[in-house]
C-alpha positions as CSV (number, residue, x, y, z in Angstrom):
1,M,-16.3,15.6,-2.5
2,E,-15.8,12.9,-4.6
3,F,-15.5,12.1,-8.3
4,S,-14.4,9.1,-10.4
5,L,-11.4,8.4,-13.5
6,F,-12.4,6.2,-15.8
7,P,-9.5,4.6,-18.4
8,T,-10.1,5.6,-22.2
9,S,-8.0,2.9,-23.6
10,D,-9.3,1.1,-26.6
11,S,-7.0,-2.0,-26.2
12,A,-7.3,-3.1,-23.0
13,T,-10.2,-6.1,-22.0
14,N,-10.8,-5.0,-18.7
15,K,-10.5,-1.6,-18.5
16,V,-10.5,-1.0,-15.0
17,C,-12.0,2.4,-13.0
18,A,-12.0,4.3,-10.1
19,F,-14.1,6.5,-8.0
20,I,-12.4,9.2,-6.0
21,D,-13.5,10.3,-2.4
22,E,-11.5,13.9,-0.5
23,K,-11.9,14.1,3.0
24,G,-10.5,17.0,5.1
25,N,-10.3,20.8,4.7
26,Y,-8.1,24.2,4.5
27,G,-6.7,25.4,8.0
28,F,-4.1,25.0,10.6
29,D,-5.6,25.7,13.9
30,F,-6.0,22.1,14.8
31,N,-7.5,23.5,18.3
32,R,-10.8,23.8,16.2
33,E,-13.2,20.9,15.9
34,D,-13.8,22.0,12.3
35,V,-10.4,21.8,11.2
36,S,-9.3,18.1,10.0
37,T,-5.9,17.3,10.9
38,H,-5.3,15.3,7.2
39,F,-6.2,15.7,3.9
40,I,-7.0,12.5,2.5
41,I,-8.1,11.2,-1.2
42,T,-8.9,7.3,-1.7
43,A,-9.7,5.7,-4.6
44,I,-11.6,3.0,-5.1
45,V,-10.1,0.6,-7.8
46,I,-13.0,-1.5,-9.9
47,E,-12.8,-3.2,-13.0
48,E,-15.3,-2.5,-15.4
49,K,-17.0,-5.6,-15.6
50,E,-17.8,-5.9,-12.7
51,I,-19.1,-2.4,-11.7
52,H,-22.7,-3.7,-11.9
53,T,-22.6,-6.0,-9.7
54,I,-20.6,-4.0,-7.1
55,K,-23.0,-1.1,-7.8
56,E,-26.3,-4.0,-7.1
57,N,-24.1,-5.1,-3.7
58,C,-23.8,-1.3,-2.3
59,E,-27.0,-0.8,-3.2
60,Q,-28.4,-3.6,-1.5
61,I,-26.1,-3.0,1.6
62,W,-27.2,0.9,2.2
63,K,-30.6,-0.7,2.0
64,N,-29.9,-3.1,4.4
65,Y,-28.0,-0.1,7.7
66,F,-30.2,3.3,6.3
67,S,-33.3,5.1,5.2
68,K,-34.6,6.5,2.8
69,E,-33.7,9.7,4.7
70,E,-29.6,9.2,4.5
71,M,-29.4,6.9,1.2
72,T,-28.6,10.3,-0.1
73,L,-24.8,9.6,1.5
74,P,-24.1,6.4,3.7
75,N,-24.0,8.9,7.3
76,V,-22.7,6.3,10.0
77,P,-21.5,7.6,13.5
78,K,-18.0,7.4,14.2
79,N,-17.7,5.4,17.2
80,D,-20.7,2.7,16.1
81,G,-20.7,-1.0,15.9
82,K,-22.7,0.2,12.5
83,R,-19.6,0.6,10.5
84,E,-17.9,-2.1,11.8
85,K,-20.8,-4.4,10.1
86,I,-21.2,-2.2,6.5
87,L,-17.5,-2.8,6.4
88,I,-17.6,-6.7,6.7
89,N,-20.4,-6.9,4.0
90,V,-18.3,-3.8,1.5
91,A,-14.9,-5.3,1.7
92,K,-16.3,-8.5,0.5
93,L,-17.2,-7.2,-2.4
94,N,-14.1,-7.0,-5.5
95,F,-12.3,-3.5,-5.3
96,T,-9.1,-2.1,-4.0
97,I,-7.9,0.6,-2.3
98,F,-5.6,3.5,-3.4
99,S,-4.9,6.0,-0.8
100,I,-2.8,9.6,0.0
101,I,-2.9,10.8,3.7
102,V,-0.8,14.2,4.4
103,D,-1.0,15.0,7.9
104,K,-1.0,19.0,7.4
105,R,0.5,19.0,11.4
106,K,3.4,18.1,8.9
107,F,3.3,20.3,6.6
108,R,4.7,23.7,7.3
109,E,7.7,20.9,9.2
110,S,8.6,19.4,5.8
111,S,7.6,22.5,3.2
112,N,9.1,25.9,2.4
113,I,5.7,27.2,0.2
114,K,3.6,29.9,3.0
115,L,0.3,28.0,4.2
116,Y,-2.2,30.7,1.9
117,K,-5.3,28.7,0.5
118,K,-4.5,29.1,-2.4
119,T,-1.0,28.0,-2.8
120,F,-1.7,24.9,-0.3
121,F,-4.6,24.0,-2.5
122,R,-2.2,24.5,-5.5
123,F,0.8,22.1,-3.7
124,M,-2.4,19.9,-3.1
125,N,-2.8,20.1,-7.0
126,R,0.4,19.1,-7.9
127,L,1.3,16.2,-5.0
128,I,-2.0,14.9,-6.0
129,G,-2.6,14.4,-9.6
130,R,1.2,14.0,-10.0
131,E,0.4,10.7,-7.8
132,L,-3.1,9.6,-9.7
133,H,-1.4,10.2,-13.4
134,G,1.2,7.6,-12.1
135,A,-0.5,5.2,-10.7
136,Y,-3.2,5.5,-13.4
137,P,-2.2,7.1,-16.1
138,D,-4.9,6.3,-19.0
139,L,-7.9,7.3,-17.1
140,E,-11.2,9.7,-17.5
141,L,-12.3,11.9,-14.3
142,A,-16.0,12.3,-13.9
143,K,-16.3,15.0,-10.9
144,N,-19.1,15.0,-8.8
145,E,-22.0,17.8,-10.0
146,Y,-23.6,17.5,-6.1
147,E,-20.8,19.0,-4.7
148,N,-19.1,22.1,-5.4
149,K,-16.2,22.9,-3.1
150,E,-13.1,24.6,-3.9
151,F,-9.8,22.1,-4.0
152,M,-12.0,20.3,-6.4
153,N,-12.7,22.5,-9.0
154,G,-9.0,23.8,-8.7
155,F,-7.8,20.0,-9.0
156,K,-10.1,19.9,-12.1
157,K,-8.7,23.0,-14.0
158,Y,-5.1,22.0,-13.0
159,I,-5.6,18.4,-14.7
160,E,-6.9,20.3,-17.5
161,E,-4.2,22.5,-17.7
162,K,-1.5,20.2,-17.1
163,Y,-3.0,16.9,-19.0
164,P,-4.7,17.9,-22.3
165,L,-6.6,15.6,-23.7
166,T,-5.5,14.5,-27.4
167,L,-6.7,13.3,-30.7
168,F,-3.9,11.0,-30.9
169,G,-1.2,9.3,-28.3
170,D,-2.0,5.9,-25.9
171,Q,-3.0,8.0,-22.9
172,Q,-5.5,10.1,-21.5
173,F,-5.5,11.6,-18.2
174,G,-8.3,14.3,-17.6
175,F,-12.7,15.0,-16.6
176,G,-14.8,13.9,-18.4
177,G,-19.2,13.0,-17.5
178,N,-20.7,12.0,-14.1
179,K,-20.6,8.2,-13.1
180,D,-22.6,6.4,-11.1
181,R,-23.9,7.6,-7.7
182,A,-23.8,3.8,-5.7
183,L,-20.4,3.9,-6.2
184,I,-19.5,7.3,-5.0
185,Q,-21.1,6.7,-2.1
186,L,-18.5,3.1,-1.7
187,A,-15.6,6.0,-2.0
188,A,-17.2,7.9,0.5
189,F,-17.6,5.5,3.5
190,I,-14.2,4.0,2.6
191,G,-12.5,7.0,3.1
192,D,-14.8,8.4,5.7
193,T,-13.5,4.9,7.2
194,I,-9.8,5.6,6.7
195,S,-10.0,9.4,7.9
196,I,-11.4,8.1,11.2
197,S,-8.1,5.5,11.4
198,F,-6.1,9.3,10.7
199,E,-8.0,12.4,11.8
200,G,-6.9,12.8,15.8
201,Q,-9.9,13.9,16.2
202,Q,-11.4,11.1,15.5
203,K,-9.7,8.4,16.7
204,N,-11.3,5.5,18.9
205,K,-10.1,2.4,20.1
206,K,-11.8,0.5,17.4
207,S,-9.8,2.5,14.4
208,G,-7.2,-0.1,13.7
209,N,-10.3,-2.6,13.9
210,L,-11.6,-1.0,11.0
211,L,-8.3,-0.7,9.0
212,S,-7.7,-4.2,9.7
213,I,-11.2,-5.4,7.8
214,I,-10.2,-4.2,4.3
215,K,-6.5,-4.7,4.6
216,H,-6.1,-6.7,1.8
217,K,-7.8,-4.2,-0.4
218,V,-5.5,-2.0,-0.2
219,T,-2.5,-1.9,-3.0
220,V,-1.3,1.9,-1.7
221,M,-1.2,3.6,1.2
222,K,1.0,6.7,1.1
223,E,1.4,9.1,3.7
224,W,3.0,12.5,3.1
225,P,5.0,13.8,4.0
226,Q,7.6,11.1,5.1
227,S,10.6,12.1,7.1
228,Y,12.4,10.5,9.2
229,E,10.1,11.2,12.0
230,S,7.8,8.9,10.3
231,Y,9.6,6.0,11.2
232,T,8.9,6.4,14.5
233,F,6.8,3.7,16.4
234,D,5.4,4.0,20.4
235,V,6.4,0.9,22.2
236,E,3.0,1.4,24.1
237,K,1.3,1.0,20.8
238,T,3.1,-2.3,19.9
239,K,2.2,-3.7,23.1
240,N,5.7,-6.0,22.0
241,P,7.9,-5.6,25.3
242,E,10.6,-6.6,22.8
243,F,10.4,-3.9,20.3
244,N,13.9,-2.1,19.3
245,E,13.3,1.5,18.0
246,A,16.5,1.6,16.2
247,I,15.6,-1.8,14.9
248,A,12.1,-0.3,13.5
249,Q,13.0,3.1,12.8
250,Y,16.4,2.2,10.4
251,S,14.1,-1.2,9.1
252,L,11.3,1.6,7.6
253,K,14.2,4.2,6.6
254,L,15.5,1.4,4.3
255,E,12.5,0.3,2.9
256,N,11.5,3.5,1.7
257,D,15.0,4.4,0.8
258,F,14.8,0.9,-2.0
259,I,11.1,1.8,-2.8
260,K,12.2,6.4,-3.1
261,N,15.5,4.6,-5.7
262,N,13.4,2.4,-7.7
263,V,9.4,3.4,-7.8
264,N,10.1,4.5,-11.2
265,S,11.5,1.6,-12.4
266,L,9.7,-0.2,-15.7
267,K,11.3,-3.4,-14.7
268,P,7.8,-5.9,-13.9
269,E,10.3,-7.5,-11.2
270,I,10.8,-4.5,-9.7
271,Q,7.8,-3.2,-9.9
272,D,6.7,-6.4,-7.7
273,Q,9.8,-6.0,-5.7
274,V,8.0,-2.2,-4.4
275,R,4.8,-3.0,-4.2
276,F,5.4,-6.3,-1.4
277,L,7.7,-3.6,0.3
278,K,4.4,-1.5,0.3
279,F,2.5,-3.6,1.7
280,L,4.7,-4.5,4.5
281,E,5.1,-1.3,5.0
282,F,1.0,-0.4,5.1
283,Y,0.6,-3.7,7.4
284,M,3.2,-2.5,9.7
285,K,1.9,1.0,9.9
286,Y,-1.4,0.3,10.5
287,I,-2.0,-3.6,11.1
288,S,0.0,-4.8,13.2
289,A,3.5,-4.1,13.7
290,N,3.9,-7.2,15.6
291,K,2.1,-10.0,13.2
292,Y,4.2,-11.5,10.0
293,I,2.3,-11.4,7.0
294,S,1.7,-14.9,5.8
295,T,2.8,-15.5,1.7
296,N,-1.1,-16.3,0.9
297,E,-1.7,-12.8,2.0
298,I,0.7,-11.7,0.4
299,L,0.3,-13.3,-3.0
300,S,-3.0,-12.2,-2.7
301,N,-2.5,-8.9,-3.0
302,F,-0.6,-8.7,-5.8
303,D,-4.1,-10.7,-7.1
304,A,-5.4,-7.5,-6.8
305,Y,-2.7,-6.3,-9.4
306,G,-3.9,-9.1,-11.7
307,K,-0.6,-10.9,-10.5
308,N,-0.5,-14.1,-10.4
309,L,2.1,-14.9,-8.7
310,T,4.1,-18.4,-7.6
311,K,6.0,-18.4,-4.1
312,H,8.8,-19.8,-5.5
313,Y,8.5,-15.9,-7.6
314,L,7.9,-14.6,-4.5
315,R,11.0,-15.9,-2.7
316,T,13.4,-15.6,-4.8
317,S,12.6,-13.1,-7.4
318,I,11.0,-10.5,-4.8
319,V,12.2,-11.3,-1.6
320,A,15.9,-12.6,-2.3
321,K,16.2,-9.3,-4.3
322,I,15.4,-7.1,-1.6
323,R,17.5,-8.3,0.5
324,D,20.2,-8.2,-1.6
325,S,19.8,-4.8,-1.8
326,G,20.2,-4.2,2.1
327,V,16.9,-3.6,3.4
328,L,16.0,-5.9,6.5
329,I,13.6,-8.3,5.8
330,A,12.2,-10.4,9.1
331,S,11.1,-14.2,8.0
332,S,9.6,-17.4,9.9
333,P,7.2,-20.4,8.5
334,Y,4.3,-18.0,9.6
335,G,5.8,-15.1,6.6
336,Y,7.4,-12.0,6.4
337,K,7.6,-9.0,7.7
338,L,9.4,-5.5,8.4
339,P,11.2,-6.0,11.6
340,V,10.7,-4.1,15.1
341,S,12.8,-6.5,17.7
342,E,15.8,-7.8,17.9
343,K,13.9,-11.4,18.3
344,E,12.3,-10.8,14.8
345,I,16.3,-10.4,13.2
346,Y,16.9,-14.0,15.0
347,D,14.1,-15.3,13.7
348,F,15.4,-14.6,10.1
349,V,18.7,-16.4,11.3
350,N,17.1,-19.2,12.3
351,H,14.7,-19.9,9.5
352,S,17.6,-19.6,7.3
353,A,19.9,-21.7,9.3
354,T,17.2,-24.5,9.0
355,I,17.0,-24.3,5.6
356,V,21.0,-23.6,4.4
357,M,22.7,-25.7,7.0
358,P,20.9,-29.1,5.8
359,M,21.4,-28.1,2.2
360,L,25.7,-27.6,3.1
361,M,25.7,-31.0,5.0
362,R,23.7,-32.7,2.1
363,L,26.7,-30.9,-0.2
364,C,29.3,-31.8,1.9
365,L,28.3,-35.2,1.8
366,C,27.7,-35.2,-1.6
367,R,31.7,-33.9,-2.3
368,E,32.9,-36.5,0.3
369,A,31.3,-39.2,-1.5
370,V,32.7,-38.0,-5.0
371,K,36.2,-37.6,-3.7
372,K,35.8,-41.0,-2.1
373,A,34.3,-42.6,-5.4
374,T,37.1,-41.0,-7.6
375,H,39.6,-42.0,-5.7
376,S,40.5,-37.7,-4.6
377,Q,40.6,-37.0,-8.7
378,L,37.2,-35.3,-8.7
379,D,36.2,-32.6,-6.2
380,I,32.9,-31.0,-7.6
381,L,34.0,-27.4,-5.8
382,D,37.0,-27.4,-7.6
383,K,35.5,-24.8,-10.1
384,S,35.8,-21.4,-10.0
385,E,32.7,-20.8,-9.4
386,Y,32.3,-22.9,-5.8
387,K,35.5,-21.3,-5.0
388,D,33.0,-19.2,-1.9
389,L,31.7,-22.8,-0.9
390,K,34.9,-24.4,-1.1
391,R,36.6,-21.7,0.8
392,Y,33.6,-22.3,3.5
393,F,34.4,-25.9,4.1
394,E,37.5,-26.0,4.1
395,V,37.5,-23.0,6.8
396,N,35.0,-25.1,8.5
397,Q,36.4,-29.0,8.6
């Protein structure tokens, strides 16, 4: 089931539209092939000014890979190289991805809600409605009339009751009319791709490659429920003999605690810090737990939010402030990442040492030169704000 969301604010010069795809179903007998292990909602977010261009490009891509009979909705085999080829073409288009992945296998472990169908859907309505409204508070949702599924019908009713449209106010969040089917097909294709990477019955060796192709398009990929167990990694999966489970678990816990405590902040700098950590978590879990993310790739990800950040801002207002709060972030000349090994902790230490120690040495030489020139009448570290630096040099002289 797919539907689309459209902002209604007249004040925005560049309106943002989102097309949503639903994957998964009710049921908890995971031995059955027709029961999904996950319930996944994926949003394809597009600036309104880009819609026409992306629509035309999508239609051309579908024509290149599908016959007319298949054009109702792209139906690509799960393990076919065709999907990878299409994804490479689709990933060149100007959209971003927002996805919520609910692991039904952990549902009964993480909630006290009885798993009746209506109760399950009611819970999903609240969870997804809250996440979507929190991310896009000024949107008009358009339900796909070509399909009639129980969850989406209930979701429409829930949204209309929870967020009734008013004649006044800057924000409106509710259902409206239908929009273009070609972009609904795009959402379905991306949603299906994400589903392949999570569904235990559909996983294949190429699933990691598929997510890697669209990694630069992801702004949010959030799993529910989040628990301590979700912070574990399979050593075989990382293919890293230096993998340290304790470091990986704890770095993710600190990162998640920071996001939980700051996700609702209205301060732009803190919002940027949360986005940065979400991107590091996404990369660690779904792309590679071992690779550093380059500064340019991180800044490109921020571009998806319409934020043109500088490298200096990234270092001083995002990374440095997050580290000040106690979160572990490894860094090297190759970029940043959440650490999963002792070596990566030392990468940070070594990288910092190459910056800090030369600066301290230059400061020491400057201090000594000034003292000589003034016959020790002036010590540039005598001011109270430099007492820690002065203590450092006195201890290490």
